[in-house]
C-alpha positions as CSV (number, residue, x, y, z in Angstrom):
1,X,19.8,-52.1,25.4
2,X,18.8,-49.1,27.5
3,X,16.4,-46.6,25.9
4,X,17.4,-43.0,24.8
5,X,15.7,-41.5,27.8
6,X,17.6,-43.7,30.2
7,X,21.0,-42.9,28.6
8,X,20.0,-39.2,28.7
9,X,19.3,-39.3,32.4
10,X,22.6,-41.2,33.1
11,X,24.6,-38.6,31.1
12,X,22.9,-35.6,32.9
13,X,23.5,-37.3,36.3
14,X,27.2,-37.8,35.5
15,X,27.6,-34.2,34.4
16,X,25.3,-32.6,37.0
17,X,28.2,-31.2,39.0
18,X,29.9,-29.4,36.1
19,X,27.1,-28.9,33.5
20,X,23.5,-29.0,34.9
21,X,20.9,-30.2,32.4
22,X,23.6,-30.8,29.7
23,X,21.1,-32.3,27.3
24,X,18.1,-30.2,28.1
25,X,17.4,-27.2,25.9
26,X,17.6,-23.9,27.8
27,X,14.2,-22.3,28.4
28,X,13.1,-19.4,26.3
29,X,12.1,-16.2,28.1
30,X,9.7,-14.3,25.8
31,X,8.3,-10.9,26.7
32,X,5.0,-9.5,25.4
33,X,3.6,-6.0,24.6
34,X,-0.1,-5.2,24.9
35,X,-2.0,-4.5,21.7
36,X,-4.5,-2.0,23.2
37,X,-7.4,-4.4,22.5
38,X,-8.5,-6.2,25.7
39,X,-10.1,-9.1,23.8
40,X,-7.0,-9.8,21.8
41,X,-4.7,-9.3,24.8
42,X,-6.8,-11.8,26.8
43,X,-6.6,-14.2,23.9
44,X,-2.8,-13.9,23.5
45,X,-2.3,-13.9,27.3
46,X,-0.4,-10.5,27.3
47,X,-0.2,-9.3,23.7
48,X,2.1,-9.6,20.8
49,X,5.6,-11.0,21.3
50,X,8.7,-8.8,21.5
51,X,11.7,-9.8,19.4
52,X,9.8,-12.0,17.0
53,X,7.7,-11.9,13.9
54,X,3.9,-11.8,14.2
55,X,1.8,-12.4,11.0
56,X,-1.5,-10.7,10.7
57,X,-3.3,-12.5,7.8
58,X,-6.8,-11.8,6.4
59,X,-8.8,-10.2,3.6
60,X,-9.5,-6.5,3.3
61,X,-11.5,-4.8,6.1
62,X,-10.8,-7.7,8.5
63,X,-9.1,-5.7,11.2
64,X,-5.4,-6.3,10.4
65,X,-4.5,-2.6,10.1
66,X,-6.7,-1.6,13.0
67,X,-5.0,-4.0,15.3
68,X,-1.5,-2.9,14.0
69,X,-2.4,0.8,14.6
70,X,-3.6,0.1,18.0
71,X,-0.4,-1.7,18.8
72,X,1.7,1.1,17.4
73,X,-0.3,3.6,19.3
74,X,0.4,1.8,22.5
75,X,4.1,1.7,21.8
76,X,4.4,5.3,20.8
77,X,2.5,6.5,23.9
78,X,5.0,4.5,25.9
79,X,7.8,6.7,24.4
80,X,9.1,4.2,21.8
81,X,9.8,4.8,18.1
82,X,8.0,2.7,15.4
83,X,8.4,2.2,11.7
84,X,5.7,1.6,9.1
85,X,6.9,0.2,5.8
86,X,4.1,0.9,3.3
87,X,4.5,-1.2,0.3
88,X,1.3,-0.1,-1.5
89,X,1.2,3.4,-0.3
90,X,-2.1,2.9,1.6
91,X,-1.2,4.2,5.0
92,X,-3.4,7.1,6.0
93,X,-1.9,9.4,8.7
94,X,-5.3,10.9,9.6
95,X,-6.7,7.5,10.5
96,X,-3.4,6.7,12.4
97,X,-3.8,9.9,14.4
98,X,-7.4,9.1,15.1
99,X,-6.4,5.7,16.4
100,X,-4.0,7.4,18.9
101,X,-0.7,7.0,17.1
102,X,1.9,9.7,17.9
103,X,2.9,10.7,14.4
104,X,6.1,12.3,15.7
105,X,7.4,8.9,16.8
106,X,6.8,7.0,13.7
107,X,8.9,6.5,10.5
108,X,6.6,6.3,7.5
109,X,8.4,4.7,4.5
110,X,6.4,5.0,1.2
111,X,7.6,2.5,-1.4
112,X,7.3,3.0,-5.2
113,X,5.9,6.5,-4.9
114,X,6.6,8.8,-7.9
115,X,6.8,12.5,-7.5
116,X,3.7,14.4,-8.3
117,X,3.5,17.1,-10.9
118,X,3.6,19.9,-8.4
119,X,6.8,18.4,-6.9
120,X,8.7,18.4,-10.1
121,X,10.9,21.4,-10.6
122,X,9.7,23.6,-13.4
123,X,12.2,24.3,-16.2
124,X,14.0,27.6,-16.2
125,X,12.2,29.4,-19.0
126,X,12.9,33.0,-20.0
127,X,11.4,35.1,-22.7
128,X,13.8,36.9,-24.9
129,X,14.1,40.6,-24.4
130,X,13.1,41.5,-28.0
131,X,9.5,40.2,-27.3
132,X,9.2,42.4,-24.3
133,X,10.1,45.6,-26.1
134,X,7.0,47.4,-27.6
135,X,7.2,48.0,-31.4
136,X,7.5,51.6,-32.6
137,X,4.3,53.4,-33.4
138,X,3.5,53.4,-37.2
139,X,2.1,56.6,-38.9
140,X,-0.9,56.4,-41.1
141,X,-4.5,55.5,-41.2
142,X,-5.7,54.0,-37.9
143,X,-2.4,54.0,-36.1
144,X,-0.3,52.2,-38.7
145,X,-2.6,50.6,-41.2
146,X,-1.9,50.9,-44.9
147,X,-4.2,50.9,-47.9
148,X,-7.8,52.0,-48.3
149,X,-10.3,52.2,-45.5
150,X,-11.8,48.7,-44.6
151,X,-15.3,49.9,-45.6
152,X,-14.1,50.5,-49.2
153,X,-13.0,46.8,-49.5
154,X,-16.7,45.7,-49.4
155,X,-17.9,48.1,-52.0
156,X,-19.5,46.3,-55.0
157,X,-19.5,43.0,-53.3
158,X,-23.3,42.8,-53.1
159,X,-23.7,43.7,-56.7
160,X,-21.1,41.0,-57.8
161,X,-22.9,38.3,-55.8
162,X,-26.3,39.3,-57.1
163,X,-25.0,39.1,-60.8
164,X,-23.4,35.7,-60.1
165,X,-26.7,34.3,-58.7
166,X,-28.9,35.8,-61.5
167,X,-31.3,33.2,-63.0
168,X,-30.1,34.0,-66.5
169,X,-26.7,32.9,-65.5
170,X,-27.5,29.7,-63.6
171,X,-30.6,28.3,-65.3
172,X,-28.9,27.2,-68.6
173,X,-26.4,25.2,-66.6
174,X,-29.0,23.6,-64.5
175,X,-31.0,22.5,-67.5
176,X,-28.1,20.4,-68.8
177,X,-28.2,16.7,-67.9
178,X,-25.5,15.9,-65.4
179,X,-23.6,12.7,-66.0
180,X,-22.8,10.7,-63.0
181,X,-19.5,8.9,-63.4
182,X,-19.7,5.3,-62.4
183,X,-16.8,4.4,-60.1
184,X,-16.0,0.8,-59.5
185,X,-16.0,-0.2,-55.9
186,X,-12.5,-0.9,-54.7
187,X,-12.2,-3.9,-52.3
188,X,-11.7,-2.7,-48.8
189,X,-9.0,-4.7,-47.0
190,X,-10.0,-6.0,-43.6
191,X,-9.0,-3.6,-40.8
192,X,-7.6,-5.2,-37.7
193,X,-8.6,-3.4,-34.5
194,X,-5.9,-1.1,-33.1
195,X,-4.6,-2.1,-29.7
196,X,-5.8,0.1,-26.8
197,X,-3.1,2.4,-25.5
198,X,-1.7,0.6,-22.4
199,X,-0.4,3.7,-20.6
200,X,-3.0,3.7,-17.8
201,X,-3.6,-0.1,-17.9
202,X,0.1,-0.8,-17.5
203,X,0.2,1.3,-14.3
204,X,-2.6,-0.7,-12.7
205,X,-1.4,-4.2,-13.6
206,X,2.3,-3.5,-13.2
207,X,4.0,-6.3,-11.2
208,X,5.0,-5.0,-7.8
209,X,8.5,-6.5,-7.8
210,X,10.3,-3.1,-7.5
211,X,8.1,-2.0,-4.5
212,X,8.4,-5.4,-2.8
213,X,12.2,-5.4,-3.3
214,X,12.4,-1.8,-2.0
215,X,10.3,-2.6,1.1
216,X,12.4,-5.7,1.9
217,X,15.7,-3.7,1.7
218,X,14.2,-0.9,4.0
219,X,12.9,-3.4,6.5
220,X,16.4,-5.1,6.6
221,X,18.0,-1.7,7.2
222,X,15.6,-0.7,9.9
223,X,15.9,-4.0,11.8
224,X,19.6,-4.1,11.6
225,X,20.0,-0.5,12.7
226,X,17.8,-1.1,15.9
227,X,16.1,1.5,18.0
228,X,12.6,0.7,16.8
229,X,10.2,-1.0,19.2
230,X,7.8,-2.1,16.5
231,X,8.2,-2.4,12.7
232,X,5.2,-2.9,10.5
233,X,5.7,-4.4,7.1
234,X,2.3,-3.6,5.4
235,X,2.0,-6.0,2.4
236,X,-1.8,-6.2,2.7
237,X,-2.3,-4.7,-0.7
238,X,0.1,-7.2,-2.4
239,X,-1.5,-10.2,-4.1
240,X,-0.5,-13.6,-2.5
241,X,1.1,-14.9,-5.6
242,X,3.6,-12.1,-5.3
243,X,4.1,-11.9,-1.5
244,X,4.6,-15.7,-1.2
245,X,7.7,-15.6,-3.5
246,X,9.8,-13.8,-0.9
247,X,12.7,-16.2,-0.1
248,X,12.4,-17.9,3.3
249,X,15.9,-16.9,4.0
250,X,14.7,-13.3,4.2
251,X,12.2,-14.0,7.0
252,X,14.8,-16.1,8.9
253,X,17.2,-13.0,8.7
254,X,14.4,-10.8,9.9
255,X,13.7,-13.1,12.8
256,X,17.3,-13.1,13.9
257,X,17.5,-9.3,13.6
258,X,14.3,-8.7,15.5
259,X,15.4,-11.1,18.3
260,X,18.8,-9.2,18.5
261,X,17.2,-5.8,18.6
262,X,14.1,-6.7,20.6
263,X,11.8,-5.3,18.0
264,X,8.3,-6.5,17.2
265,X,7.9,-7.1,13.5
266,X,4.3,-7.2,12.3
267,X,3.7,-8.6,8.9
268,X,0.4,-7.7,7.3
269,X,-0.5,-10.0,4.3
270,X,-3.4,-11.8,2.7
271,X,-1.6,-15.2,3.0
272,X,1.0,-16.6,5.5
273,X,4.5,-16.0,4.2
274,X,7.0,-16.3,7.1
275,X,6.4,-20.0,7.7
276,X,8.6,-21.3,10.5
277,X,10.2,-18.0,11.0
278,X,7.0,-16.5,12.3
279,X,6.2,-17.0,16.0
280,X,2.6,-16.0,16.0
281,X,0.0,-16.2,13.2
282,X,-3.3,-14.5,13.6
283,X,-6.1,-15.2,11.1
284,X,-8.6,-12.4,10.7
285,X,-12.1,-13.1,9.4
286,X,-14.1,-10.6,7.3
287,X,-15.7,-7.9,9.5
288,X,-19.3,-7.2,9.8
289,X,-20.6,-3.5,10.0
290,X,-22.3,-2.4,13.1
291,X,-25.0,0.3,13.2
292,X,-26.6,2.0,16.2
293,X,-29.3,3.3,13.9
294,X,-30.7,2.2,10.5
295,X,-28.5,4.7,8.6
296,X,-25.6,5.4,10.9
297,X,-22.4,3.4,10.5
298,X,-20.5,3.3,13.8
299,X,-17.9,0.5,13.3
300,X,-17.0,-3.0,12.4
301,X,-17.1,-6.3,14.3
302,X,-13.9,-8.2,13.9
303,X,-13.0,-11.8,14.7
304,X,-9.4,-13.1,15.0
305,X,-8.2,-16.6,15.6
306,X,-4.8,-18.0,16.7
307,X,-3.8,-20.3,13.9
308,X,-0.2,-21.0,14.9
309,X,1.9,-20.1,18.0
310,X,5.3,-21.5,18.6
311,X,5.4,-20.8,22.3
312,X,2.7,-20.5,24.9
313,X,2.6,-18.0,27.7
314,X,2.8,-19.3,31.2
315,X,2.6,-17.3,34.5
316,X,6.4,-17.6,35.1
317,X,7.1,-16.2,31.5
318,X,9.5,-19.2,31.0
319,X,8.4,-21.7,28.4
320,X,9.6,-24.8,26.9
321,X,11.2,-24.9,23.4
322,X,8.9,-27.8,22.4
323,X,6.0,-26.8,20.2
324,X,2.7,-27.2,22.0
325,X,-0.3,-28.8,20.4
326,X,-2.4,-26.4,18.4
327,X,-6.1,-25.6,19.3
328,X,-8.5,-23.2,17.7
329,X,-8.9,-20.1,19.8
330,X,-10.6,-16.9,18.8
331,X,-11.7,-13.5,20.0
332,X,-14.1,-10.8,18.9
333,X,-13.9,-7.0,19.3
334,X,-15.4,-3.9,17.7
335,X,-13.6,-1.1,16.2
336,X,-15.5,2.2,16.3
337,X,-15.5,5.0,13.7
338,X,-14.0,8.3,14.5
339,X,-17.5,10.1,14.8
340,X,-18.7,7.2,17.2
341,X,-15.9,7.8,19.8
342,X,-12.8,6.0,20.7
343,X,-12.3,2.3,20.7
């Protein structure tokens, strides 16, 4: 019995005139966009993929947002429009502008933000007219006062107080023995501690389902509408137990929409969520501060590793659909603070 490879070659040879490579999957042409960080572009052999999902995973202060801002800055300077879906309302426009992002070409969506007190319309309050009309002037002593002069009201008060506190009046009463009534002690019931008001505590520990749902809907609308070169779904502030409950069908739908509109979807999380729908998974390690002097903070040293990559880049930009063997690769770069100069 011939093997499967032999049968495959026979079928392709018979259909070569009409259907070349009938049983061979078509190669995938994948384009890349530079991130603006030379070390990362060298590691990824070009940059982040276009029309796919790239996951940037790591703890806080590991370089996820810095790399995303650098990528968005490169896209906006090229004349493209980007979107930033901010789930936890942690996006800082000043830091983005310092990183080189053109804020006029970015759509900032803040999820779960309540209006501030100064943004709430004040109620239409009007004081009745009768309180604005001055009362008529009263005739009499001191412009309307009635009765005797105030000084006459205190006449004889000192003499009355002196007679009241005279020793002849208070000494007989003080000499009498005073009985102290004995009162039986009543049993005090145990008092249970009152629960602490949870007004502020509830706001801090509230489950972010509403914000996550709003962010997913907005991301779906942005990807389906098209016209955005890069869409950043910032879920870095969401705990992994909440972010990992997003259905896999949602990421598959995002992957198809991003491939159709040729948009780069960047997913910032603490734990991988997209699974097989994500084309690139970058794992960021905790950054280490860098100081030029003993007391001057100038930036952070970041390290990133390629944990999963579905397709590898080749010089011809045409790759096979087969998944290549994974190997650990990493890169290190330094993000400088604003006062230390550009990156």
